[in-house]
N, C-alpha and C positions, 0 to 999 in steps of 0.2 A: 648429240641431238636430243638425248633424253634430258640432259640438264637444261638445255634451252627451253624444251617444252614445259618442264616443271617450273622454270622461272616465269614463263609467260602466264601459266595457269594459276600461279599463287596470288593471293589477294594483295593489292597494292603494288604488285610488281616485284616482290621480294619473298623468298622462302623464309620460314622462321629459323631455319638452320643456316642461312646464308652468312658467310663471314664478312661480307662487304660492309664496311662502316656506313656507307651511304644509305643502306637499307635501314640502319638504326635511325638515321636522321629522318627518313621518310616516316617511320613508325612514330617517332617522337612528335613530328609535325602533325600527323593524323590524330594522335592522342591530344595534342594541344588544341586542335580544332574541335575535337569532340567535347572538351571541357567547357567550351563556350556555348554548347547547346543547352536549351532549356531542360532542367531536371538533372543536370550534371553537377556532381559535388566536387569534382576534381579541380585542381589549380596548378599554377606553375611549379610549386614545390612538389606536388604529386608527380608531375612529369619528370622532374630532376631525380627524384627518388627511384622512379621506375627505370630511368636510364642507368643509374648506378647499379641497380640490381640486374641489369642485362648482362648476359655472358660476354657481350662485346665491349663492355665498359673498359676504358683504358687503352683501347686500340688506337693506333695512329691513323689519321685520315689518309685517304688516297692521295697520290701525287697530284691528281687533277684538282683537288681542293686546296692544296697548299700553294698559295700565290705569293709567298714571301720572297722578295728579291734578295738574293744572297750576295750580290756584288753591286757596286755603285758605279754609275757612268761617270767618266772623267777622272778616275783614280789613276795617278801616274804609276809607272812600273817601279818596282822596288830595286831591281838590280841595274837597270839601264834607264837613264833619264831621257826626257824629250828635249834633245839639243836643237833639233831643227826648228821647232816652234812655228811651223807653217811658213817659214821663209823659203818659198818655192822659187824665187827668182835669184839666180846666182850669176856671177860675172865671168867665170872661167870653167873650162871642162874639168870633170873629175873632182869638183869641190864638194858636191853633195849628190848622192844617189838615193833613190827610193825603191823599195821592193815590196811585193805583195803576191798573194796566191788567189787564183780563182778556179772555177771548175766548169767543164764543158760536158754536155750530155751526149752520150752515144748509146747505141743498143747493146754494147758490151759492158756498159757501166760508165762511171765517171772518168773523165780525163782531167787531171789537175795540172794547171799551168802556173808556173812561177816566172816572174819577170823582174829585171833590174833596169831602171831608167835613170839616165843622167839628166838632172834638172836643168843643166845649162842649155841643152839643145832638145830636151824631151825625147832623145833617142833611146831606143831599147838596146842596151849594150850587152845584155845577157838574158837568156831565158832557158827554161827546161820544162819538160812535160813528163808525166808519169801516171800510171793507173792508181798509185797510192800517194798519200800525202805525208810520207815520212820526211825526216829532216834532210835526207839526201837530195830531195827535190829542190829545195832552196839552195843548198850548198852547190849543186851542179850549175844552177843559174848564175850565182855570184862568181863561181870559178870561171865561167865563160867570160864574164865582165872583167874579171881581174886579168885574165890572159890577153884580152883585147886592149885594155886601157892602161895597165900597169899603174895602179893608183898609189899615191903616197899621202897618207893622212886624210883620205877621203871619208866624209861622213856618209853612213848608210842608214837610212831610216826605214822602220818597219812598224807593223802593228804589234800587239802583244800576243800573237800566236805562239803556241808551244814550241814551234820550230825555231823561233827567234829568241826564246828564253833559255835555251839549253846551254850547257857548258861547252858542247861541241861548237855551237855557233860563236860564242865569245872567243874561244881558242882560235877558230878559223879567222875571225876578224883581226885578232892580234897578230897572227902570223902573216896576214896579207895587207897590213898597214891600213886597216879600216877602223873607223870609230863608230860603234853602233849607237843608234838613237831609237827610241820607242815612242809610239803614240800613247795617249791616255786611253784607258780601257773603254771600249765601246764608243770611241769617237772617231768615226770614219773621216771627218774633215781634217784631222791631223795628217792623213795620208791621201788627201784628195786627188793629187795628180795621178797616182797609181790607179785609184778607183776610176778616174776619168778615162784612162787608157782602156781598162777593161770594158767600160761602157761603150767606147768607140768600137772596140773589137766585136762586141756582141750586137751592136746596132748595124754596123757597116758590113760585117762578114757573116757572122753566125745567124743572125736574124731568127732566133728561136728554132733553128734547124737542129734536128737530132741526127747525128751522123750514124751511118751503118756500122762503123768500126772505129776504134781508137786510132788506127793507122790513117784513115781518111781525115779524121779530125786533126791529127798532128800535121799532115801535109798542108791542110788549109790554113792552120795557124802559122806555120812556117812561111807560107806564101804571103800571108797578110803582113807579118812583121818584117821579113827580109825583102819581100818583093814589092810591097806597097807602102806600109807605114813609114819605115825609115827613109827610103829614097824618094818617095813621091807625095805622100799625104801632106797637105799644107796645114800650117798651124797659125791661128790668129795671134798666139803669144809670141811667135817667131817672126811676125811681120808678113805672114802669108807665104812662107817657104817651108820646105820639108826639113826634117832634122838634119839629114846629111848635107843638104844645100846650105843650111844655116852654119854648120861647122866649117864647111869649105869657105864660105864668105868671111867668117870670123878669122880664119887662118890667113887668108889673103889680106885682110885689113891689118892684122898684126905685123905681117911682113912689110907692108908699105910704111908702117910707123917706124920700123927698125931701119 
């Protein structure tokens, strides 16, 4: 409290001994304004010399003043290429999956949700939830999908999150006959179908609700995915039927052709 009082009472909002480089900026700006007053003999060079003589000269500016972007939007991943290339319409099950992570608010903290979707039917074939966002979160979700679908050469697409760029992720994909694919950096459209599912979940079920506990949030998410989205929710992309109904109809059509 004493520091705050001293800060507020000092001229110009900064103490002379303040280490904050922003104070130096304010003093230089005040000095620059004062050199423009009648009777002032100072100039821009005087301001620069005064700044160099300041005890704060050479200090780096605060993080708030550094606005340099250190990564570029659209840069492809170094280790895993973007094989999917936004080809979200596929002709058979288990040809291409997409996966992503979102978070849900509770009074106990965040609940992180990872899902795996089959692009053929838009069905959520695997999912996992955890209070932490470690790599086990996504591995558990994909493991559920692998056990349910038994993939062979399935493409699995993700963003460039750290969970998907680890050696453990690539080893997991190789051992389970999955071919990884990655979006370009900062480009959510490369994984738009997974983002669309999260949007539906939050608009149709969560609706900005803050759950009292992670357990309640987990139960509600499970009910939405397994009790409504997969068996009941209609999709315009699927001709107005649910993911499970679409897969059943496609199996029946293939049997008739055989």
